[in-house]
N, C-alpha and C positions, 0 to 999 in steps of 0.2 A: 708718517708721524714725525713732525719736526721737533727739534730740540726745545723750542720755546713753547710747544703745545702739549708735550708728553704728559699725560695723566695716567697713572698706573695704580691699580689696587693690588696689594699683596694680601692674599687670603690664606693664612696658615696659623695654626694654633700654637706654634712654637715661637715664643718671642725672640729668642736669639737668632733663629733662622730669618725671621722678618727683618731684624736689624741688619743681618748680613746682606740680604737682598737689597734693602734700602741703600746701604753704603755703596754697593756695586752700581746700582742705578744712578745715584748721584755722582759717582765717579765717572760714569759714562756721559751723563747729561745733568750738570748741576742745576739746570732750570726745571727738571722734572718735578711734577707734583705727585707725591706718593701718599696714598691712603692705605691704612692697614685694617684688616679684619681678622678676627680670631675664631669665628664660627660662621655657620651658614647664615644665621639670622643677621649677624653684623655685616656679612657680605652683601646681603640683599639691601640692607639699610644704606651701606656705602654706595651701592650702585644707584639707588634712588636719590641720594644726596649729591651724586656726582654723575649726572647723565651724559657728560661729555667724555667719560672714561673710554679710553681706546684699547687698553690692555689689562687683563687680569692674570696674575700669576697665582694659579690655583693648586692648593694641596687637596687631594681627594679625601683624606681622612681627617675630618674636622668635626667638632661637636655639632649635632643637629643634622648630620648628613650621612648617607649610606653610600660610600664609594662614588660611582659614576653618576649618581642621581643629581649631584650638584651641577655637573657639566651638562647633563641632559636638560636640567631646568634653564640654565643660561642659554643653551643653544635654542631652546624653544621660545623663551621670553625675550631674549636679546640677540637675535640672529646676526646682527652686524658687529657685535662685541667680540674682539679677538681674545681668546682664552688660551693660555699656555699652561699645561699641567706640569707641575714640579712635585714629584712624588717619591716616596721611599719604595713604592711598588715597582716590580721589574718584570712581571709576567707579560709575555707577548700579547696575550688576550687583552690586557689592560691598554696596551699601546694601540692596538688595532681598534678597540672600542672607542678610545678617546678620539682617534682620528675620525672615526665614523660619526661621532657626535660633534664634529666641527672644531675641535681644538687645533691650534696652529703649531703646537710643539708639545713634545713629551721629553722632559729632562729628569734624570734621576738625581735625588738629593745628594748623593755621594759624588757627584761630578766634581772634577778638579776645579779649583777656583778660576783658573784661566779659561777653562772650557765654559764654565757658567757665565763668565764675563762676556766672552765672545758670542755666546748664544743670546744673552740679553741684549747685546749691542745689535744683533741681527733683528731681534724681535722689535726693538724700538724704531727701526726704520721700515717695518712692515714685512719682514721676511718670516719664514717659518723654519722649524728644525725638527727632524725626525731621525731616530736611530736608523742606520743603514741596514741593520740586520739584528736578529735576536742576540747574537754574540755581543753586539755593541751595548745592548741593554744590560745583559748579565755582567759584562765587564765593568759597568759603572755601578752595579749593585753589590749585593753581598757575595762573598766567596761561598763555595759549596760548603766549606767547613762551618761558616756562620749560619747557612741555611739548615744544616743538619742539627744545629742547636735548637731549632724551632720544633723538632720532632719530639713527641712524648716518648716515654720509655717503651711503651708497647708499639708505637709506630716504628721506632728504631729496630725493635726486635723483628717486626714483620719485614722491614726493608732488608735486613740481613738474610731472612729466609727467601727473599726473592732471588737471591744470587743463583741458586740452583735451578731456577725455572719452575719452582713448585707452583701448583695451582692453589687457588683460595681454599679449596677443600682440604688439601694436604697441610697447608699452613694452619688452618683451623684445628686440625687434629693434633698437630705438633704443639700448639700453644693452648689447647683445650679451651677454645673460644668458638663462637658461632661463625659460620661462613659469611653471614651478612656483616658481622663485625669486621672481619678481615677485609671485605669488599669496601666498606666505609673507610677503613684506615688506609687502604691502598690509594683510594681517591685523594685522601687528605695528604698523603706522602707526595704524590705527584704534584699536587697544588703547591705545597710548601717548598718543594725543591725546584719548582719551575720546570718540570719535566713533562713530556708528552706521552710516554709509554712505559709499560712494565720493563721492557728491554733496556731502556735508558736507566731506570731505577736499579735494575740488576747490575749494570755496569758500575754505577755508583757504589752499590753494595760490595762488588768485587774489589774496587779500589779501596774502600774503607776496611775491608777484611785484610787485604794485603798490607795496609798500613799498620793494622793492629798486630799482624803476625811479625812485622819487621821490628816492632818495638821490643 
């Protein structure tokens, strides 16, 4: 992708983030042609109106789209179009799924400006970029404290009960709720915290309880 031919579509429903990306792109390549889209429908229209587009910077969470379905659509309909995911999501499953659907990069929105600039510079010359490990993704995303803020009151209660290695049946008896409700909440907790097992959740609970006791 040469400097004189770079045509990029920024697909994101946050106008300030689109402005930031546009400024970075023009700083890298003043001749770049940048088109903006704020929904899935406007993205499709932008691609139809700009068939020579070589790179799309795609936010997975936009009006009219359900997560990875937008990437799946682009991969199916425009297999030669290079798509870089720039998302606030940080789960490993999202990264691996994006790669499987043909994306050329996965960058977290909280990436440092200098990191984002270098990544976009690489993308403009045809390279790709992927986190080296799960820790790279989490490091660029929310802290565990911020992730804990996403838990509902009952989810937080159940998380704390996981510390002692209690079974779902035991937690249900403690909180006087059904075992199926506990199972549902545990799955939600693991998803929201980006964890893979109850053991990991128990360690988080242990750290959280230790912090509370130290206060």
